[in-house]
C-alpha positions in Angstrom: -26.6 -12.7 -33.4 -26.5 -14.0 -29.5 -29.9 -14.7 -28.1 -30.3 -12.8 -25.0 -31.8 -14.6 -21.9 -34.7 -13.2 -19.7 -32.2 -11.9 -17.3 -29.7 -10.1 -19.7 -32.5 -9.0 -21.6 -34.0 -7.3 -18.2 -30.4 -6.2 -17.1 -29.5 -4.4 -20.5 -32.8 -2.3 -20.2 -31.5 -0.1 -17.9 -27.5 -0.2 -18.6 -26.6 2.8 -20.3 -24.3 0.8 -22.5 -24.3 -2.6 -24.1 -21.5 -4.6 -22.6 -21.9 -7.4 -25.1 -20.3 -5.3 -27.6 -17.1 -5.4 -25.3 -17.4 -9.1 -24.2 -18.1 -10.8 -27.5 -16.0 -8.5 -29.5 -13.2 -10.6 -31.7 -10.2 -9.1 -29.8 -11.7 -10.8 -26.5 -10.0 -14.1 -25.4 -12.0 -17.3 -25.7 -12.4 -17.6 -22.2 -14.6 -14.5 -21.9 -16.8 -15.8 -24.6 -17.4 -18.7 -22.9 -18.6 -17.1 -19.9 -20.4 -14.6 -21.7 -22.4 -16.9 -23.3 -22.7 -19.6 -20.3 -22.9 -17.2 -17.1 -24.6 -14.0 -18.5 -26.6 -15.4 -21.7 -27.6 -18.7 -20.0 -26.8 -21.0 -22.8 -26.4 -24.6 -22.1 -22.7 -26.3 -21.8 -23.5 -28.6 -24.6 -24.5 -25.9 -27.1 -22.1 -25.7 -30.7 -21.0 -22.1 -30.1 -20.0 -22.7 -26.0 -18.5 -26.2 -26.9 -16.4 -24.2 -29.8 -15.1 -21.4 -27.3 -15.0 -23.8 -24.6 -12.3 -26.1 -26.5 -10.2 -22.6 -27.9 -10.3 -22.1 -24.2 -8.5 -25.1 -23.0 -6.1 -24.9 -25.8 -5.3 -21.4 -25.0 -1.6 -20.7 -23.6 -3.3 -18.8 -20.4 -4.8 -21.9 -19.5 -1.9 -24.1 -20.1 0.4 -21.9 -18.4 -1.7 -22.1 -14.8 -1.5 -25.8 -15.2 1.9 -26.0 -15.6 2.5 -23.8 -12.6 0.8 -26.2 -10.4 3.0 -28.6 -8.0 2.5 -32.8 -7.2 0.4 -31.4 -4.1 -2.2 -29.5 -5.9 -0.6 -25.8 -4.6 0.7 -23.3 -6.5 3.9 -21.5 -5.6 1.9 -18.6 -4.4 -0.8 -20.0 -2.4 -2.2 -20.7 -0.1 -0.2 -17.4 1.4 -0.8 -15.3 -1.2 -1.3 -11.8 -2.5 -4.4 -13.0 -4.9 -2.9 -11.1 -8.1 -1.3 -14.6 -8.7 -4.0 -16.6 -7.1 -4.0 -19.3 -9.7 -7.0 -21.4 -8.2 -9.6 -18.2 -8.5 -8.1 -17.8 -12.1 -9.3 -21.0 -13.2 -12.7 -20.7 -11.8 -12.7 -17.1 -13.3 -12.8 -18.7 -16.5 -15.2 -21.1 -16.1 -13.6 -24.6 -14.8 -15.0 -26.3 -11.7 -14.5 -29.4 -9.9 -14.8 -31.5 -12.9 -11.3 -30.2 -14.3 -8.3 -32.2 -12.5 -6.5 -28.9 -11.8 -9.0 -27.2 -9.7 -10.1 -30.3 -8.2 -6.3 -30.9 -6.8 -6.1 -27.2 -6.0 -9.3 -27.3 -3.6 -8.3 -30.4 -2.0 -4.9 -28.5 -0.9 -6.5 -25.7 0.6 -9.3 -27.8 2.0 -6.1 -29.3 4.0 -4.3 -26.1 4.6 -7.1 -24.6 7.0 -6.1 -23.8 10.4 -7.6 -26.0 13.1 -10.8 -24.2 13.6 -11.5 -24.3 9.9 -10.4 -20.6 8.9 -7.4 -18.9 7.0 -4.8 -16.9 8.1 -3.8 -13.4 6.0 -1.7 -13.2 2.7 0.5 -10.9 4.3 1.6 -13.5 7.3 4.8 -15.7 7.2 4.1 -18.7 6.0 3.9 -21.3 8.9 2.0 -24.8 9.2 -1.6 -24.5 9.9 -1.6 -26.4 13.2 1.5 -23.8 14.6 -0.8 -20.7 13.9 -3.1 -20.7 17.1 -6.6 -19.5 16.7 -5.4 -16.2 15.0 -7.3 -16.0 11.2 -8.1 -13.4 8.9 -11.7 -12.5 7.7 -10.6 -11.7 4.0 -8.7 -14.5 3.5 -11.0 -17.2 4.9 -13.9 -15.0 2.9 -12.4 -15.0 -0.7 -11.6 -18.7 -0.5 -14.3 -20.3 1.5 -16.8 -18.3 -1.5 -14.6 -19.8 -3.9 -15.0 -23.0 -2.5 -18.6 -22.7 -2.2 -18.9 -21.7 -5.5 -17.7 -25.2 -6.3 -20.6 -26.6 -4.7 -18.5 -27.4 -1.8 -21.1 -25.8 0.7 -21.9 -29.2 2.5 -18.2 -30.1 3.1 -17.3 -30.2 6.9 -14.2 -28.1 6.3 -16.1 -25.6 4.7 -19.1 -25.7 7.4 -16.3 -25.3 10.0 -15.1 -22.5 8.2 -18.4 -20.9 8.1 -19.2 -21.3 11.2 -16.0 -19.4 12.3 -17.3 -16.4 10.2 -20.6 -16.7 11.9 -19.2 -16.3 15.5 -16.6 -13.8 14.5 -18.5 -10.6 14.5 -17.3 -8.1 16.3 -19.8 -5.7 18.7 -19.2 -2.5 15.8 -20.8 -5.1 13.2 -17.4 -5.8 11.8 -14.9 -8.9 11.3 -11.6 -7.9 12.1 -8.2 -9.7 11.8 -6.9 -11.2 14.7 -3.2 -11.7 14.4 -2.6 -7.9 12.9 -4.4 -6.0 16.0 -6.7 -3.4 15.3 -6.9 -2.2 12.2 -10.4 -1.6 12.1 -10.7 0.8 8.9 -9.0 -1.4 6.4 -10.6 -4.5 8.1 -14.1 -3.4 7.9 -13.8 -2.5 4.1 -12.2 -5.7 3.1 -13.0 -8.8 5.3 -16.1 -7.7 6.2 -18.1 -7.7 2.8 -16.2 -11.2 2.4 -17.6 -12.5 5.7 -21.0 -11.2 5.1 -21.0 -12.7 1.5 -20.1 -16.2 2.8 -22.9 -16.0 5.4 -25.5 -14.9 2.8 -25.0 -17.4 0.1 -24.2 -19.9 2.7 -28.1 -19.7 4.1 -26.8 -18.9 7.8 -28.4 -15.6 7.8 -31.4 -13.3 6.2 -32.6 -9.7 6.5 -33.7 -9.9 9.9 -30.9 -11.9 11.6 -28.8 -9.9 14.4 -25.9 -10.1 12.1 -27.2 -8.8 8.9 -28.8 -6.0 10.9 -25.3 -4.9 12.5 -23.3 -5.3 9.2 -25.7 -3.2 7.0 -25.1 -0.7 9.7 -21.6 -0.9 9.1 -22.0 -0.8 5.2 -24.1 2.2 5.4 -21.4 4.0 7.5 -18.7 2.7 5.1 -20.5 3.1 1.7 -18.3 5.0 0.3 -15.3 3.7 0.8 -16.5 0.4 -0.2 -17.4 1.9 -3.3 -13.8 3.0 -3.9 -11.9 0.2 -2.5 -11.3 -3.5 -3.8 -10.7 -3.5 -7.2 -8.1 -1.0 -6.9 -5.9 -2.8 -4.6 -6.0 -6.6 -5.6 -7.9 -8.4 -8.9 -9.8 -10.8 -6.7 -9.9 -8.7 -3.8 -13.1 -7.2 -4.6 -14.7 -5.5 -1.7 -17.2 -3.3 -3.7 -20.4 -3.4 -5.0 -20.0 -6.3 -7.3 -19.6 -8.7 -4.0 -21.9 -6.6 -1.7 -25.1 -6.6 -4.1 -25.7 -10.4 -4.7 -25.3 -10.9 -1.2 -28.0 -8.4 -0.1 -30.4 -9.5 -2.2 -30.0 -13.0 -1.5 -30.7 -12.3 2.5 -34.0 -10.5 1.0 -33.3 -7.0 0.5 -35.2 -5.5 -2.6 -33.6 -2.7 -4.4 -35.8 0.1 -2.9 -33.6 -0.5 0.1 -31.4 2.9 0.3 -27.9 0.9 0.5 -28.7 -1.5 -2.3 -29.9 1.3 -4.4 -27.1 3.5 -3.7 -24.5 0.4 -4.5 -26.7 -0.5 -8.0 -26.4 3.4 -9.1 -22.7 3.5 -8.0 -21.9 0.4 -10.2 -23.9 1.3 -13.2 -21.7 4.9 -13.0 -18.9 3.1 -13.6 -19.7 1.4 -16.7 -17.4 3.2 -19.9 -18.5 4.0 -23.4 -17.5 1.0 -25.3 -19.9 -1.4 -22.5 -17.1 -2.4 -20.1 -16.3 -2.0 -16.4 -12.1 -0.7 -15.8 -10.1 -2.1 -13.6 -6.8 -0.1 -12.4 -7.9 2.8 -15.6 -8.0 -0.1 -18.3 -10.8 -2.0 -19.9 -11.3 -5.4 -17.8 -13.4 -7.8 -19.0 -13.1 -10.0 -15.6 -14.5 -6.7 -14.1 -17.3 -6.3 -16.3 -18.1 -9.9 -16.2 -18.8 -9.4 -12.5 -20.6 -6.2 -12.9 -22.9 -7.6 -15.1 -23.5 -10.4 -13.1 -23.9 -8.8 -9.7 -26.4 -6.1 -11.8 -28.5 -9.4 -12.4 -29.4 -9.4 -9.0 -33.1 -7.9 -9.1 -33.3 -8.1 -5.3 
């Protein structure tokens, strides 16, 4: 029986079903068990059980298949102008790999070298062109989820990541959201996709707090579009998450507490999505990835 960390004990007290029943089931992939032990239960990486699942993860066909798709320059066929179902870089991070892994390191270097001149990234639906020919057009959604991944790897202080954060910091519109410049005024879509990602980056990057004007404007947007944010994200693309699981940690990080109306509603909306088997579904099916993200988000107490 796995010993639960203090965070897990507090979390599982208010969940209707125990997610460990699903995450540690014999049917789960080794990477799911590795991430559950390390990320959710706080096991040290040198723990014997963690090392055993790490070894099985590394030897799995899923991991070997991702590595085989990487080109010599560190890119994958689908990146950086991608729809993120095929974003192998994020897939490796999802499975618990970091910059000590050569595949991840080369992929991160490729992304950092492929920024637009100002530090941002272009929309995945845009025609693939060299960054130097893109002008100032950028996409908050892509810039957000790529920059967040790089920050999660510990690259927040890299000058290129800092440049991306500065673009996002300066890019908020008067209506409180961030809008893709090169595809026109698609406010309803961008508000519920790019805006949560940019806000999360600025929050975890330490550039804003609860009282900052950027935060106050963004809170008004999230409150107005709350129901759409709750329904959006997981039904579109695997890593293009723009729902409670993305916003709860970001809102807690800027200083909101669980008695804040918006945060309380997002907590409740995410909890109610859990199913009797202990999992959270994605696209109508049980999802270990979504379950891990949901449990991680709910662990933020605010």
